[in-house]
N, C-alpha and C positions, 0 to 999 in steps of 0.2 A: 467613580461609582457607576455600575451598570444600570441604565434606566430600566432594563427589562426585569430586574429583580429588586429594585430599590424599595418597592412598596410591600414586599413579602414579609410575613411574620417568620421569625427564625425557628419557631417550634415545628412548623409544618405538620401540626396535628389537629387542625380545625377541619370543618366540613369541606373547605375549599382546597385542601392540601393537594389533591391530584393536579389541579390547574397550576398551583404554585410549584409543584415538583416538575411538571412539564416545562414551565418557564425556566427553572434553574437548569434543567438538563439541556435545554436548547442553547442557553448561554454558554454552558461548559463545552458542549460538543461543537459549537460553531468556532471554537478556537482551534479545532483540529483540521488538518488539511485532508487526511485520508478518509474516504467514506467508510472503509473497513474499520478504522479506529473509531470513527463516530458511532458506528453501529454497535461496536463492542462496549463503548462507554455508556451509550444509552441503555443497553441491557443491564450493565453493572449498576448504574445509578438507580434505575427503576426497581431493581431487586433490593438494593440497599434501603431506599426510602420506604418501600413497602414493608420491609422487615422493621425499620425504625418506627413506623407508625403502629405496627402490630405489637411492638414492645411498649407502647404507651406514649411514644413521642418524646418530646423534650429537646433541649438544645444539643447541637453537635458538640462532641468532646473527644479527646484522645481516648478516654476509657471506653466510650461507645464504639469507636472504630476498632479498638483492640478486641472487644467482645465480638464484633462482627467478623474479624479475622478468624477467631476460633470457630465461629459458625461455618465459615467457608472451608476451613480445614476439615471440619466434621463431615462436609459433603464429599470428601475425597476428591476434590478438584485438583487438576494439575497445578503445580507451582506457578507456571506462567499465567494461568487463568486467574488464580488468586491475586497475583501481583498486578494484573490488569485491573481487577476490581478495586484494589487498594489505590492504584494510580488515579482511577476515576474519582474516588472519594477524596483524595488529596486535592485534585483539581476543583472539586465541588467546594471544599473548605476554602481554598484560595479565592474562588469567585465570591463566596459569601463574605469573606473578609474585605475584598475590594468593594463590595456593594453595601457594606455597613451592616450586614446581617450577623456577623461573627467577629469577635474581637481578634486582632492580629496575633496575640500570643497563643490563643487557642488554635487558630489555623496553623500556626507554626508547629505547635505540638502535634497536631494531626499529621502534618507533613513529615514528622520524624517517626511515625509508626513504621516499623521495619516490615519489609516484604518477606516472603518465604524463600529461603535459599534453594537454588536449583542445583541439585547434586548430579555431577557428571555432565557430559556434553551430548546433546541430541544430535545424532549423525544426520538424520533426515534422508531424503531420497535424492538421487541424481542419476543421470544417464551416462553411459559410456559414449564414445564418439560414434560407434556404429549404431547404437540405439538412438542417439540424437538424429542421425541422418535418416534412420528408419521412420522416426516420428515426423520429420519434416516432409517426407515423401508420402505420408498417409492421406492428406486431404485430396479429394477428387479434383478433376480439372473443370469444375464449375466455377461460377463467379464467387459463390460463397467459399468454395474450397480454395480459390486463389487468395481470398482475404485471410482465411484461416492459416494458410501457409505463411503469409506475411506476419501474422500474430506470433506463430511459433518461432519464426526466424528472428523476430525482434526480442522475444523473451530469451531465447538461447544465445543469440549472437551479441546482445547488448547487456544482458543481465538485468533488464528493467523489472521493477515491481509492477504489478498489474494496474495499480492506480496511475503510475507514471505512464504506462502504455495507453491507458484509457484517455489520458489528457494530452497525448502526443498529437501535434498538428503538423501539417506539411511545412509550416513556417519554422518549426523547430529544426527541420532537416536542412543543413547548410554545409558548404564546403569550407574547410579550414586546413591549411598546410597541405593542400592537394588531396584531401580525403573527405568523405562524408562523415559528419558528426551530428548528434542531437544537441542543439545549443540551448542552454538556459532553461531546461525543463525543471519544474519544481518537484523535488522529491520528498522523502519522509522528513518530518520536522521542518518543512518549508525551506529546506536547503536547495539552492540552485545548482544544478549539475550540468556538466558537459560530458557527453558519452560518445565515444567513437563507434562507428557502425561498420562492420565488415562488409566487403564488397558483395558477397553472396546474399546477405540480408537486405542490402539496399536494392539489389536486383529483384528480390521477391516483392518489396514495397512498390517498386516501379511497375512491375507486372500488374499488381493489384490496382494501382492508380490508373494505369492505362486502360485496363479492362472496365473499370468502374467509371471512367471519365472524370476523375478527381484531380485537383491540383492545389487545393487550398482547404483550410479548415481541418477538422479532425481527420486523422489518417484512417481510423477504423470506423466502420458504419454498420448499423443494425440491418438484419434481414428478417422477413417474415418466414413462417414455416414453409411456405411454398417456394422460397428462394428469391423473393422479391425484396428489394431495398425498401426500408421504412423511411418515409419523408416527414420532415417537420417544417413548419412555417417560421421564417425568421422575422425579426422586428420590422424589416423592410417589406414584408409580405411575400418574400420569395420562398419557394419550396426547395429544400436541400436534404440530402440523406442524413438521417439522425445518427449521432455518435453512439458508441458502445459503452456499457458500464463495466466496472471492474469485475462484477460477478459474472457478466456474460463472457468475459475473457477467460475466467476460471472454467466456465462450462465448455468452452472450446477446447481447452487443454484436456479435460477429462474425457470429452467425446472421442478424441483420437487416441488417447493413452489407454483407455479401458479395453478396446478390442485387442490391443497388443499385450494385454495382461499386466499393465502397470497402473498403479494408483498414484497419480501425479497431480500436483497443484502448480500454479504458476511459479511459486517460490522455489519449487524443486528444479525448474528450468533455470532460474537465477543461480541456484546452487550448482547446476550443471555447467553454466558459463564459468563460474569460478574454478571448478574442478578441472575442466578441460584446459582453461587458460593456464592454470598452474602446472598441469602435466606437460603443457607445451613450453614450459620454462619462462612464462611471463613473470616479470618481477612482481613480488607480493604487493609492493606499494602501488603499482599500476593497477592491479586488480582492485585494491581498496579505493583508489581514485575513481575507477570506472563504476564501482558499485555505490559510491557515495555513502560509505558507512558513517555512523555517527561521529566517530573520532578521527575522521579524515583530516580535519584541520590540524589536529595534534600530530598526526603522522607526517603531514607535509612540513610542519614547523621543525620537528626533530630530525627528519631525514632529508629535508631540503628537496623533497620530491615535487615534480610538476607532471601534469598529464602529458605523456609522450604520444603525440599524434603520428609520428613517423613509425613507431614500433608499439602499437596499442595492444592492450591485453586481448581484445577480440580477434586480433590477427593470429593468435597462438592456439585457437581452438582446434585446428586441423580438419575442419569440415570442408568437404568438397561435394557440392550438391549439383548433380547432373540429372537431366531428364531427357 
């Protein structure tokens, strides 16, 4: 049972329901690794609980969640958005069951509420090789620009998610089998990944590290508007440059893509990695391993595939960066 919610009333319809709701939301979102997912779940659960109380409150039930799904569909939300809301509610029901606020059969019934089917496949955005090289050359030769080029290089060259990149430290960068790789970084779903790094991307990181005087801790650091590094005080009382958030990384991508006429997000550069690697004849299973997709363990088991560090997917991008 979770101590944070063990004393809450299951109806959540009393005068103290906002505090009770916030406690539940905190417990549910703390189970997630990605800050982006935590933010999405917080929004979904606050909207659901507010609607629940506006409807008169009462215990959670499968019928209640099904009614709310109809409400979400009536808002003309995208299927992926509706499904995220439902996933958050399932996680809430699961937490309530573990905390003794909801009987397990009811929580299991809520867990069986079906999501909205996604029809067709969303293509998304990605860049050609020439466009990728153009984007990589867009940052200026300032200290911030050197950092931003390293950001773009790691997103395109390694296919990292923005949360993974925000959590990247110099300690993650190690040599294996004669090449640089990102070792044991925690990805989506708390899966531990090892990701090969192309030589040109490592060169961009080295340039940034050398110019910023960094050799440990987070690879990426924050800047003020005037171009000065932001410092934070450690537990030992030392001042060190502060790390970047996932949202700040997204801002970097849009800052350089927009003047080029492109509407890009970090995930589009991850998609670019996959597209360019595949067009360079990288084996599909190697791309899946590098990206750390959810079913990669199944892929490895059925195909007998292991990460090939001698012929990694990132080596097939075809990018040649010269300045």
